C-alpha positions as CSV (number, residue, x, y, z in Angstrom):
1,M,321.0,-161.6,-40.3
2,N,319.7,-165.0,-41.4
3,N,316.1,-165.8,-42.3
4,S,315.3,-167.3,-38.9
5,E,316.6,-164.3,-37.1
6,S,314.7,-162.0,-39.4
7,D,311.4,-164.0,-38.7
8,L,312.0,-163.9,-35.0
9,E,312.6,-160.2,-35.1
10,R,309.3,-159.7,-36.9
11,A,307.6,-162.0,-34.5
12,A,308.8,-159.9,-31.6
13,T,307.0,-156.7,-32.7
14,A,303.8,-155.2,-31.4
15,E,302.0,-153.0,-33.9
16,G,305.3,-152.4,-35.7
17,L,307.2,-151.4,-32.6
18,P,310.4,-153.5,-31.8
19,V,310.8,-154.9,-28.3
20,A,313.9,-154.2,-26.2
21,P,317.1,-155.4,-27.8
22,S,318.0,-157.3,-24.7
23,A,315.1,-159.7,-25.4
24,A,316.5,-160.7,-28.8
25,P,318.6,-163.6,-27.6
26,V,315.7,-165.1,-25.7
27,L,313.3,-164.6,-28.7
28,E,315.9,-166.4,-30.9
29,A,315.7,-169.4,-28.7
30,A,312.0,-169.4,-28.1
31,R,309.4,-170.2,-30.7
32,V,306.8,-167.4,-31.1
33,P,304.2,-167.1,-33.8
34,L,304.8,-164.7,-36.6
35,E,302.4,-161.6,-36.6
36,R,301.4,-160.9,-40.2
37,S,299.9,-157.7,-41.6
38,L,296.6,-157.7,-43.4
39,I,298.4,-156.9,-46.7
40,D,302.0,-157.8,-47.5
41,A,304.2,-158.0,-50.5
42,R,303.0,-161.5,-51.3
43,V,299.4,-160.2,-51.6
44,V,300.6,-157.5,-54.0
45,L,302.2,-160.2,-56.2
46,I,298.9,-162.2,-56.2
47,C,297.1,-159.0,-57.2
48,A,299.4,-158.5,-60.2
49,W,298.8,-162.1,-61.2
50,A,295.0,-161.7,-60.7
51,I,295.0,-158.6,-63.0
52,A,296.9,-160.4,-65.7
53,L,294.6,-163.4,-65.4
54,A,291.5,-161.1,-65.6
55,I,292.7,-159.5,-68.8
56,V,293.2,-162.9,-70.4
57,T,289.9,-164.1,-69.1
58,G,288.2,-161.1,-70.5
59,F,289.3,-161.9,-74.0
60,V,288.6,-165.6,-73.5
61,A,285.0,-164.7,-72.5
62,Q,284.5,-162.7,-75.7
63,A,286.1,-165.5,-77.7
64,L,283.6,-168.0,-76.1
65,V,280.7,-165.8,-77.1
66,A,282.0,-165.7,-80.6
67,I,282.4,-169.4,-80.8
68,I,278.8,-169.9,-79.5
69,G,277.7,-167.5,-82.2
70,L,279.7,-169.5,-84.8
71,V,278.2,-172.8,-83.8
72,T,274.7,-171.3,-83.6
73,N,275.0,-169.8,-87.1
74,I,276.4,-173.0,-88.6
75,S,273.9,-175.3,-86.9
76,F,270.7,-173.3,-87.4
77,Y,271.4,-171.0,-90.3
78,G,274.0,-172.8,-92.4
79,R,276.3,-169.7,-92.5
80,F,279.8,-169.0,-91.3
81,S,279.5,-166.1,-88.9
82,T,280.5,-165.3,-85.3
83,A,277.6,-162.9,-84.7
84,F,275.8,-163.7,-81.5
85,V,272.2,-164.6,-82.6
86,S,269.3,-166.5,-81.2
87,P,268.4,-169.9,-82.8
88,A,264.7,-168.9,-82.4
89,N,264.4,-167.4,-85.9
90,N,265.6,-170.5,-87.8
91,H,263.5,-172.0,-90.6
92,L,264.5,-175.6,-90.2
93,G,261.1,-176.8,-89.0
94,W,261.1,-180.4,-87.7
95,L,264.9,-180.7,-88.5
96,V,265.5,-178.8,-85.2
97,L,264.8,-182.0,-83.4
98,F,268.1,-183.5,-84.5
99,I,270.5,-180.5,-83.8
100,P,270.6,-180.6,-80.0
101,P,271.1,-184.4,-79.9
102,I,274.1,-184.0,-82.2
103,G,275.6,-181.5,-79.9
104,G,274.8,-183.8,-77.0
105,V,276.8,-186.7,-78.6
106,I,279.8,-184.4,-79.1
107,V,279.7,-183.2,-75.5
108,G,279.3,-186.7,-74.2
109,L,282.4,-187.9,-76.2
110,M,284.4,-184.9,-74.9
111,A,283.4,-185.7,-71.3
112,R,284.2,-189.4,-71.6
113,Y,287.5,-189.1,-73.5
114,G,288.6,-185.6,-72.4
115,S,287.5,-184.8,-68.9
116,K,284.4,-185.7,-66.9
117,A,284.8,-182.3,-65.1
118,I,283.2,-180.5,-68.1
119,R,279.8,-182.0,-67.2
120,G,277.4,-179.7,-65.4
121,H,277.2,-176.0,-65.1
122,G,280.7,-175.4,-63.6
123,I,280.2,-173.6,-60.3
124,P,279.6,-176.8,-58.1
125,E,282.6,-178.4,-59.8
126,A,284.8,-175.3,-58.9
127,M,283.4,-175.4,-55.4
128,E,284.4,-179.0,-55.0
129,Q,288.0,-178.3,-56.2
130,V,288.3,-175.5,-53.6
131,L,286.9,-177.6,-50.8
132,L,288.6,-181.0,-51.5
133,N,291.5,-180.6,-53.9
134,E,293.3,-177.5,-52.8
135,S,291.9,-175.6,-55.8
136,R,293.8,-177.8,-58.3
137,I,291.9,-178.0,-61.6
138,P,293.4,-180.0,-64.5
139,A,294.8,-177.8,-67.3
140,R,292.8,-179.5,-70.0
141,V,289.5,-178.2,-68.4
142,T,290.5,-174.7,-69.4
143,F,289.8,-175.4,-73.1
144,L,287.5,-178.4,-72.9
145,K,284.9,-176.6,-70.7
146,P,284.4,-173.6,-72.9
147,L,284.5,-175.6,-76.1
148,S,282.0,-178.2,-74.8
149,A,279.7,-175.4,-73.6
150,A,279.9,-173.6,-77.0
151,I,278.9,-176.8,-78.7
152,S,276.1,-177.5,-76.3
153,I,274.7,-173.9,-76.3
154,G,275.3,-173.4,-80.0
155,T,273.3,-176.5,-80.9
156,G,270.3,-175.2,-79.0
157,G,271.2,-176.1,-75.4
158,P,269.0,-173.8,-73.1
159,F,271.9,-172.5,-71.1
160,G,273.7,-169.3,-70.3
161,A,277.3,-168.7,-71.3
162,E,278.1,-167.4,-67.9
163,G,278.5,-170.7,-66.1
164,P,281.1,-172.1,-68.5
165,I,282.9,-168.8,-68.6
166,I,283.0,-168.6,-64.8
167,A,284.3,-172.2,-64.7
168,T,286.9,-171.4,-67.4
169,G,288.2,-168.3,-65.6
170,G,288.4,-170.3,-62.4
171,A,290.3,-173.1,-64.2
172,L,292.7,-170.5,-65.7
173,G,293.4,-169.1,-62.2
174,S,294.0,-172.6,-60.8
175,V,296.4,-173.5,-63.6
176,L,298.3,-170.2,-63.0
177,G,298.6,-171.0,-59.3
178,Q,299.9,-174.5,-60.2
179,I,302.5,-173.1,-62.7
180,F,303.9,-170.7,-60.1
181,R,304.8,-171.6,-56.6
182,T,301.7,-170.8,-54.6
183,T,299.9,-172.0,-51.4
184,A,296.5,-173.7,-51.5
185,T,295.0,-170.4,-50.2
186,E,296.6,-168.4,-52.9
187,R,295.4,-170.8,-55.6
188,K,291.9,-170.5,-54.2
189,I,292.2,-166.7,-54.5
190,L,293.4,-167.0,-58.1
191,L,290.6,-169.4,-58.9
192,A,288.0,-167.0,-57.4
193,A,289.6,-164.1,-59.2
194,G,289.4,-165.9,-62.6
195,A,285.8,-166.9,-61.9
196,A,284.8,-163.3,-61.0
197,A,286.6,-162.0,-64.1
198,G,284.6,-164.4,-66.2
199,M,281.3,-163.2,-64.8
200,A,282.4,-159.5,-65.1
201,A,283.6,-160.0,-68.6
202,T,280.3,-161.6,-69.6
203,F,277.8,-159.2,-68.0
204,G,279.8,-156.1,-67.2
205,S,278.9,-156.7,-63.5
206,P,282.1,-156.3,-61.5
207,V,280.6,-155.8,-58.0
208,S,278.2,-158.7,-58.2
209,A,281.0,-160.8,-59.6
210,V,283.1,-160.1,-56.5
211,L,280.1,-160.9,-54.2
212,L,279.4,-164.2,-56.1
213,A,283.0,-165.2,-55.6
214,V,282.8,-164.4,-51.9
215,E,279.5,-166.2,-51.4
216,L,280.1,-169.3,-53.5
217,L,283.9,-169.8,-53.8
218,L,286.0,-168.0,-51.3
219,F,283.9,-168.8,-48.2
220,E,285.6,-165.9,-46.5
221,F,285.8,-162.1,-46.4
222,R,289.5,-161.2,-45.9
223,P,291.5,-158.3,-47.4
224,R,294.2,-160.6,-48.7
225,S,291.5,-162.5,-50.8
226,L,289.0,-159.7,-51.5
227,V,291.5,-157.2,-53.0
228,P,292.9,-159.5,-55.7
229,V,289.4,-160.7,-56.7
230,A,288.1,-157.1,-56.8
231,L,291.0,-155.9,-59.0
232,A,290.5,-158.9,-61.3
233,S,286.8,-158.1,-61.7
234,V,287.6,-154.5,-62.5
235,A,290.2,-155.5,-65.1
236,A,287.9,-157.9,-66.8
237,S,285.1,-155.3,-66.9
238,A,287.6,-152.9,-68.6
239,V,288.3,-155.5,-71.3
240,R,284.5,-155.9,-71.8
241,M,284.1,-152.1,-72.1
242,L,286.9,-152.0,-74.7
243,L,285.5,-154.8,-76.8
244,V,281.7,-154.5,-76.3
245,G,280.9,-151.1,-74.8
246,T,279.2,-149.9,-71.6
247,E,275.6,-150.5,-72.4
248,P,273.8,-152.8,-69.9
249,I,273.2,-156.3,-71.2
250,F,269.5,-156.1,-70.3
251,G,268.2,-152.8,-71.4
252,M,265.0,-151.5,-69.9
253,P,263.1,-148.2,-69.8
254,M,263.5,-145.9,-66.8
255,L,261.5,-147.0,-63.8
256,A,259.3,-144.8,-61.6
257,R,259.8,-144.6,-57.8
258,P,257.7,-147.4,-56.2
259,S,255.0,-146.7,-53.6
260,G,255.0,-148.3,-50.2
261,E,252.2,-150.6,-51.2
262,A,254.0,-151.6,-54.3
263,L,257.2,-152.4,-52.3
264,A,255.2,-154.7,-50.1
265,M,253.8,-156.5,-53.2
266,Y,257.3,-156.8,-54.7
267,A,258.5,-158.5,-51.5
268,L,255.6,-160.8,-51.8
269,V,256.5,-161.6,-55.4
270,G,260.1,-162.4,-54.2
271,A,258.8,-164.7,-51.5
272,L,256.6,-166.6,-53.9
273,I,259.4,-167.0,-56.4
274,G,261.7,-168.1,-53.5
275,W,259.1,-170.8,-52.9
276,V,259.2,-171.8,-56.6
277,S,263.0,-171.9,-56.6
278,V,262.8,-174.7,-54.0
279,Y,260.8,-176.9,-56.3
280,V,262.9,-175.9,-59.4
281,T,266.0,-177.1,-57.6
282,R,264.3,-180.3,-56.5
283,A,263.0,-181.0,-60.0
284,V,266.5,-180.6,-61.5
285,Y,268.0,-183.2,-59.1
286,W,264.9,-185.5,-59.5
287,I,265.5,-185.5,-63.2
288,E,269.2,-186.1,-62.7
289,D,268.3,-189.1,-60.5
290,L,266.1,-190.5,-63.3
291,F,269.1,-190.3,-65.7
292,E,271.2,-192.3,-63.2
293,H,268.8,-195.2,-63.6
294,L,269.0,-195.3,-67.4
295,P,270.5,-198.6,-68.7
296,V,273.0,-196.7,-71.0
297,H,276.4,-195.2,-70.4
298,W,276.3,-191.6,-69.1
299,M,278.2,-190.5,-72.2
300,W,274.9,-190.8,-74.1
301,W,272.7,-188.9,-71.6
302,P,273.3,-185.5,-73.1
303,A,272.2,-186.8,-76.5
304,I,269.0,-188.1,-74.9
305,G,268.4,-184.8,-73.2
306,G,269.0,-183.1,-76.5
307,V,266.1,-185.0,-78.0
308,F,263.8,-183.3,-75.5
309,V,265.5,-179.9,-76.1
310,G,264.9,-180.3,-79.8
311,A,261.3,-181.4,-79.4
312,I,260.5,-178.5,-77.1
313,G,262.4,-176.2,-79.4
314,I,260.0,-177.0,-82.3
315,I,257.0,-176.0,-80.1
316,S,258.7,-173.0,-78.5
317,P,261.7,-171.8,-80.5
318,H,262.7,-169.2,-77.9
319,T,263.7,-171.8,-75.4
320,L,266.7,-172.7,-77.6
321,G,270.1,-171.2,-76.8
322,V,271.1,-168.6,-74.3
323,G,267.9,-166.6,-74.2
324,Y,269.3,-163.3,-73.1
325,D,266.8,-161.6,-75.5
326,N,264.0,-163.3,-73.5
327,I,265.2,-161.8,-70.3
328,E,265.5,-158.3,-71.9
329,G,262.1,-158.6,-73.3
330,M,260.6,-159.4,-69.9
331,V,262.2,-156.5,-68.0
332,A,261.4,-154.2,-70.9
333,G,257.7,-155.2,-70.9
334,K,257.9,-156.7,-74.4
335,I,257.0,-160.2,-73.4
336,A,253.9,-160.6,-71.3
337,G,250.5,-162.3,-70.9
338,E,250.1,-165.9,-71.9
339,A,253.2,-165.9,-74.0
340,V,255.5,-165.4,-71.0
341,I,253.8,-168.2,-69.1
342,W,254.3,-170.7,-71.8
343,L,257.9,-169.5,-72.4
344,C,258.5,-170.0,-68.7
345,I,257.1,-173.5,-68.6
346,F,258.9,-174.7,-71.7
347,K,262.2,-173.1,-70.8
348,F,262.0,-174.9,-67.4
349,L,261.3,-178.3,-69.0
350,S,264.0,-177.9,-71.6
351,W,266.7,-176.6,-69.2
352,S,266.0,-179.0,-66.3
353,I,266.0,-182.1,-68.6
354,S,269.2,-181.0,-70.4
355,L,271.0,-180.0,-67.2
356,G,269.9,-183.3,-65.5
357,S,271.4,-185.2,-68.4
358,G,274.9,-183.9,-67.4
359,T,275.7,-181.8,-70.5
360,S,277.8,-178.6,-70.3
361,G,276.1,-175.3,-69.7
362,G,275.2,-172.6,-67.1
363,T,272.2,-172.0,-64.8
364,L,272.1,-168.3,-64.2
365,A,270.4,-167.2,-67.5
366,P,267.8,-170.1,-67.4
367,L,267.0,-169.3,-63.7
368,F,266.6,-165.6,-64.7
369,T,264.3,-166.5,-67.5
370,I,262.1,-168.7,-65.4
371,G,262.1,-166.3,-62.5
372,G,261.5,-163.3,-64.8
373,G,258.6,-165.1,-66.4
374,C,257.0,-165.9,-63.0
375,G,257.6,-162.3,-61.9
376,V,255.8,-160.9,-65.0
377,A,252.8,-163.3,-64.5
378,L,252.5,-162.4,-60.8
379,G,253.0,-158.7,-61.5
380,E,250.2,-158.7,-64.1
381,L,247.9,-160.6,-61.7
382,F,248.6,-158.2,-58.8
383,A,248.4,-155.1,-61.0
384,L,244.8,-156.2,-62.0
385,S,243.9,-157.1,-58.4
386,F,245.3,-153.9,-56.8
387,P,245.3,-151.2,-59.4
388,R,245.8,-148.4,-56.9
389,F,249.1,-149.8,-55.7
390,G,251.0,-148.8,-58.9
391,I,252.5,-152.2,-59.4
392,D,254.9,-152.4,-62.4
393,P,255.2,-155.9,-64.1
394,R,258.6,-154.9,-65.4
395,I,259.9,-154.4,-61.8
396,C,258.2,-157.7,-60.9
397,A,260.2,-159.3,-63.7
398,L,263.4,-157.8,-62.4
399,V,262.6,-158.9,-58.9
400,G,261.5,-162.4,-60.1
401,M,264.7,-163.2,-62.0
402,A,266.9,-162.1,-59.1
403,A,264.8,-163.7,-56.4
404,M,264.8,-167.0,-58.3
405,F,268.6,-167.0,-58.3
406,A,268.8,-165.8,-54.7
407,G,266.5,-168.6,-53.6
408,A,268.2,-171.3,-55.7
409,S,271.8,-170.4,-55.0
410,R,271.5,-168.5,-51.7
411,A,273.8,-165.8,-53.2
412,L,271.7,-163.0,-51.8
413,L,273.8,-159.9,-52.3
414,A,275.2,-161.1,-55.6
415,S,271.6,-161.5,-56.9
416,V,270.5,-158.0,-55.8
417,V,273.6,-156.2,-57.2
418,F,273.7,-158.3,-60.4
419,A,270.1,-157.4,-61.4
420,F,271.0,-153.7,-60.8
421,E,274.3,-153.8,-62.7
422,T,272.8,-155.6,-65.8
423,T,270.0,-153.1,-66.1
424,L,271.4,-149.9,-64.5
425,Q,268.1,-149.1,-62.9
426,P,268.8,-147.5,-59.5
427,L,265.1,-147.3,-58.6
428,G,264.9,-151.0,-58.8
429,L,267.4,-151.5,-56.0
430,L,264.9,-151.3,-53.2
431,P,262.4,-153.7,-54.7
432,L,265.3,-156.0,-55.5
433,L,266.5,-156.0,-51.9
434,G,263.1,-156.7,-50.5
435,G,262.1,-159.3,-53.0
436,C,265.5,-161.2,-53.0
437,T,265.6,-161.2,-49.2
438,A,262.1,-162.5,-49.0
439,G,262.9,-165.2,-51.5
440,Y,266.1,-166.1,-49.7
441,L,264.2,-166.4,-46.4
442,V,261.6,-168.7,-47.8
443,S,264.1,-170.9,-49.6
444,A,266.3,-171.2,-46.5
445,M,263.3,-172.3,-44.5
446,L,262.2,-175.0,-46.9
447,M,265.5,-176.3,-48.4
448,R,268.8,-177.2,-46.7
449,N,271.0,-177.4,-49.8
450,T,271.0,-175.2,-52.9
451,I,271.2,-175.9,-56.6
452,M,275.0,-175.3,-56.3
453,T,275.6,-177.5,-53.2
454,E,273.1,-180.3,-53.4
455,K,275.4,-182.2,-55.8
456,L,278.3,-181.8,-53.4
457,A,276.2,-182.8,-50.4
458,R,275.3,-186.0,-52.1
459,R,279.0,-186.8,-52.5
460,G,279.5,-186.2,-48.7
461,V,281.1,-182.8,-49.1
462,R,280.1,-180.2,-46.5
463,V,279.9,-176.7,-47.9
464,P,280.0,-173.7,-45.6
465,A,276.7,-171.9,-45.5
466,E,277.5,-169.1,-43.0
467,Y,280.5,-166.8,-42.9
468,A,281.0,-165.5,-39.4
469,A,284.0,-163.8,-37.9
470,D,286.3,-166.2,-36.1
471,Y,285.3,-166.2,-32.5
472,L,288.8,-167.0,-31.4
473,E,290.1,-164.0,-33.2
474,R,288.1,-161.7,-30.9
475,I,289.6,-162.9,-27.6
476,H,293.1,-162.1,-26.3
477,V,295.2,-165.0,-24.9
478,G,295.6,-163.0,-21.7
479,D,291.8,-163.1,-21.1
480,A,291.5,-166.9,-21.5
481,C,294.8,-168.3,-20.1
482,S,295.2,-169.8,-16.6
483,R,297.2,-167.4,-14.4
484,N,297.8,-169.9,-11.5
485,V,300.5,-171.8,-13.2
486,I,302.2,-174.9,-11.6
487,A,305.8,-174.3,-12.7
488,L,308.6,-176.9,-12.0
489,R,312.2,-175.9,-11.3
490,E,315.0,-177.1,-13.5
491,D,317.0,-178.4,-10.5
492,Q,314.1,-180.6,-9.3
493,T,314.4,-184.3,-10.0
494,V,311.9,-186.7,-11.6
495,D,311.2,-188.3,-8.2
496,E,310.5,-185.0,-6.5
497,V,307.8,-184.0,-8.9
498,H,306.2,-187.4,-9.3
499,D,303.0,-186.6,-7.5
500,I,302.6,-183.2,-9.2
501,T,302.9,-184.6,-12.7
502,A,299.8,-186.7,-12.2
503,T,297.6,-183.5,-12.1
504,H,298.3,-182.1,-15.6
505,Q,299.6,-183.2,-19.0
506,G,302.4,-180.6,-19.2
507,F,304.3,-178.1,-17.1
508,P,306.5,-175.1,-17.8
509,V,310.1,-175.4,-16.4
510,V,311.8,-172.3,-14.9
511,D,315.3,-171.7,-13.6
512,V,316.2,-170.9,-10.0
513,H,315.3,-167.3,-10.7
514,G,311.8,-168.2,-11.9
515,R,312.7,-167.6,-15.6
516,L,311.1,-169.8,-18.3
517,I,313.5,-172.3,-20.0
518,G,311.2,-174.9,-21.4
519,V,308.2,-177.2,-21.2
520,V,307.9,-180.9,-20.2
521,T,305.0,-183.3,-20.6
522,R,304.1,-186.6,-19.0
523,R,305.7,-188.5,-21.9
524,D,309.1,-186.9,-21.0
525,F,308.9,-188.6,-17.6
526,M,308.5,-192.2,-18.9
527,D,311.3,-194.6,-18.2
528,R,313.4,-191.9,-16.6
529,D,315.8,-192.4,-13.7
530,P,314.2,-190.9,-10.5
531,D,317.3,-188.8,-9.9
532,T,317.2,-187.2,-13.4
533,P,317.0,-183.3,-13.1
534,L,314.2,-181.7,-15.0
535,R,316.6,-179.6,-17.1
536,A,317.7,-182.9,-18.8
537,L,314.1,-183.6,-20.0
538,I,313.8,-180.4,-22.0
539,R,314.2,-181.4,-25.7
540,R,313.7,-178.1,-27.5
541,P,313.2,-174.3,-26.9
542,P,309.7,-173.5,-25.6
543,S,306.9,-172.5,-27.9
544,V,305.4,-169.5,-26.3
545,I,302.6,-166.9,-26.9
546,F,302.1,-163.3,-25.9
547,P,299.0,-162.2,-23.9
548,D,298.0,-159.6,-26.4
549,M,297.8,-162.1,-29.2
550,S,294.5,-163.7,-30.2
551,L,293.3,-167.2,-29.4
552,R,293.4,-167.9,-33.2
553,D,297.1,-167.1,-33.1
554,A,297.4,-169.5,-30.2
555,A,295.5,-172.3,-31.9
556,D,297.5,-172.0,-35.1
557,H,300.7,-171.9,-33.2
558,M,299.8,-175.1,-31.3
559,V,299.1,-176.8,-34.6
560,R,302.4,-175.7,-36.2
561,E,304.4,-176.7,-33.2
562,D,302.5,-179.9,-32.5
563,V,301.9,-179.0,-28.8
564,G,298.8,-179.0,-26.6
565,R,299.8,-176.0,-24.4
566,L,301.7,-172.7,-24.7
567,P,303.4,-170.7,-21.9
568,V,302.1,-167.2,-21.9
569,V,305.0,-164.7,-21.5
570,D,305.5,-161.0,-21.2
571,R,306.2,-159.4,-24.5
572,D,308.7,-157.0,-23.0
573,D,310.3,-159.7,-20.9
574,P,309.8,-163.0,-22.8
575,R,311.3,-165.2,-20.0
576,R,308.8,-164.0,-17.4
577,L,306.0,-166.5,-17.2
578,I,302.6,-165.0,-16.6
579,G,300.2,-167.9,-17.5
580,I,299.5,-170.9,-19.7
581,I,297.0,-171.6,-22.4
582,T,295.8,-175.1,-23.4
583,R,293.6,-176.7,-26.0
584,S,291.0,-177.1,-23.3
585,D,291.0,-173.3,-22.7
586,L,290.4,-172.8,-26.4
587,L,287.3,-175.0,-26.3
588,K,286.0,-173.4,-23.1
589,V,285.8,-169.9,-24.6
590,H,283.1,-171.3,-27.0
591,A,280.8,-171.7,-24.1
592,K,280.3,-167.9,-24.1
593,R,279.6,-168.0,-27.8
594,L,276.9,-170.7,-27.2
595,D,275.5,-168.7,-24.4
596,E,275.1,-165.7,-26.6
597,E,273.1,-167.8,-29.1
598,R,270.7,-169.2,-26.5
599,T,267.3,-167.5,-26.0
């Protein structure tokens, strides 16, 4: 049996049951859409590649952390060590002013002469490749992005390592998909798998890594994409457990069960921080616009931003570098009062200016620091104002950092689960869900685009914001097709059907027994002799559809076959015509969907 016969045999099955053998010759001539299972052998192969990719990404993530530690130790302490340390304890004094600009110069040179794609925090750039470039990322980005980020962060850049690691994992997945023969959809899956692996390897947060990939990169929720990404996330987390251990990255004391009044206040904290996230996002892009008006080449912008980072670092040393220790201090109750307010303000200024300059670094850790600081401040205020509610400022810090990211990125579920996975505090889940949802709601009401999508929107790229089930997938062809079909006989001539052909664009053609043999369109009648029989106008076997298939199958089949209508035939008797489905019928079904949305 050749490949085409094998495909046709698979196409002629219903839920795995073969049709009558007598129908095989007809099916071989007709063109019917293939019916694919949710998971097939190709998906299993993609899963294997995703797991291998995740293992490599897990080691790359730890290598990047080590390189950041090396650059930090050399820049601020003058020693050769890969230990991951904070620049805050340096004794350089005013010399700190010069270190971030030096890093900015190096990053600017790498961006100009290496790849401009290393600028920014990585996730919007990965989204752009998914949406516009069939998930093709240049191979050089796989080493330029982590190296530039390590230099930027190691010289005091106020960023997290997670953004560059996510971007690097995504780039590795894209390159893997380009090396092997894959479709654009499969490359997107591998890109998302690499990105999820990068996040899981950094924070030990496999579930939120999958959710982030779904909400920001995949733009879908299908088994053939979800399974490889989930397996990659698990594999990367296993590598992290092997190299680092299982302790949460942000350790905090056990929490008490919140009261109903406290839950309401945590939701209010989330709503307020969601409102703040709107202005944080706008400020970042306002500063970016200011840099666009500078009369110098963009290569020098990171160095200019570095001057501000260094100056603020002299005033507030804890704004330098990744700042994971700041986040842990907030959720553990070690940083509070006036200190947390000033840290929050200076971190925001340092990060927004540096990010606006186009240097390389991540946004998640800075947003968590700013949100956590706002949460602590609000928590202390509410605890003093309503002492009987039992409000815990540590939970407010937890809610604040997650709500800030949920409001700025609109990755709601990823934000909730991430805060839980990085602290392992189950009693914080309910406050997190309420606070993040409230922040998401406020942000969605006040801001159309997010910190991830505003840059793409300015370039004219439309990013999906809602992921709903395909409405066409819900409706059978048999429920939407026209049953009163005007069919022409093969022995009729062009002249005999002249008046009939003016009523529609295309018509099925049947033999003398009423059995389908083909389809003709108005174009087929042009410049034809009036005595030409219709059978002579049929140029190819008919493209048909079964009534139990979905309208999505019909739409896809029309595109593949380049036709505007499909005869609907009986699955058990494929030459028996029972209806016809057109592009107009596909559009008409959306009227019901619009009616369902009307009040």
